[in-house]
C-alpha positions in Angstrom: 0.0 0.2 -0.1 3.0 1.9 0.8 4.4 1.2 -2.2 1.6 2.2 -4.0 0.5 5.7 -2.7 3.8 6.7 -3.3 4.5 5.9 -6.9 0.8 7.3 -7.7 2.1 10.9 -5.5 5.0 10.7 -7.4 3.0 10.2 -10.7 0.7 13.9 -9.7 3.7 15.2 -9.1 5.8 14.5 -12.2 4.0 14.6 -14.7 3.2 18.2 -14.5 6.9 18.9 -14.6 7.4 17.4 -17.9 5.3 20.0 -19.1 7.7 22.6 -17.8 8.5 22.5 -21.6 5.1 23.2 -22.7 3.9 25.6 -19.5 7.0 26.9 -18.6 7.3 27.4 -15.0 5.2 29.9 -14.5 2.7 27.8 -15.7 3.3 24.8 -13.3 3.6 27.3 -10.2 -0.1 28.9 -10.9 -1.2 24.9 -11.4 0.1 24.2 -8.0 -0.9 26.7 -6.3 -5.0 26.4 -8.0 -4.2 22.6 -6.4 -4.1 24.2 -2.9 -6.3 26.8 -3.0 -9.1 24.2 -4.0 -8.0 22.0 -1.2 -8.0 25.0 0.9 -11.5 26.0 0.4 -12.1 22.5 0.8 -10.9 22.6 3.9 -12.6 25.5 5.3 -16.1 25.2 4.2 -15.9 21.7 5.6 -14.5 23.4 9.3 -16.8 26.5 8.9 -20.2 25.3 8.3 -21.9 22.7 10.4 -23.8 19.3 9.6 -27.3 19.6 9.2 -28.4 15.9 9.6 -31.1 15.1 10.9 -32.4 18.8 11.4 -35.5 20.1 10.5 -35.8 22.5 7.1 -36.2 25.0 10.2 -33.5 24.7 12.3 -31.6 24.5 9.4 -32.6 28.0 8.9 -31.9 29.3 12.6 -28.4 27.7 12.2 -27.8 29.6 9.1 -29.3 32.9 10.0 -28.5 33.3 13.8 -24.0 33.0 14.1 -23.5 31.2 10.2 -22.5 27.6 11.8 -21.1 28.9 14.7 -21.0 25.4 17.2 -22.5 27.7 20.2 -25.8 29.0 17.8 -26.5 25.2 17.3 -30.2 24.5 17.4 -30.5 21.0 18.9 
């Protein structure tokens, strides 16, 4: 499993580096910046928004209106 993970991640990093001649160093930097931005945004949304499973629509509306999902404002 460790070897497969290593090869897959090396492929993800190595393939774009082969295209440095096509994209140039600046293009490669932009590609990695976009990937990092998507990961950061996904984590921020996961951290910021509360779990809504099991809440009625009225409870969900109240949670989102009264504190944008802060744990202290959650309606049980």
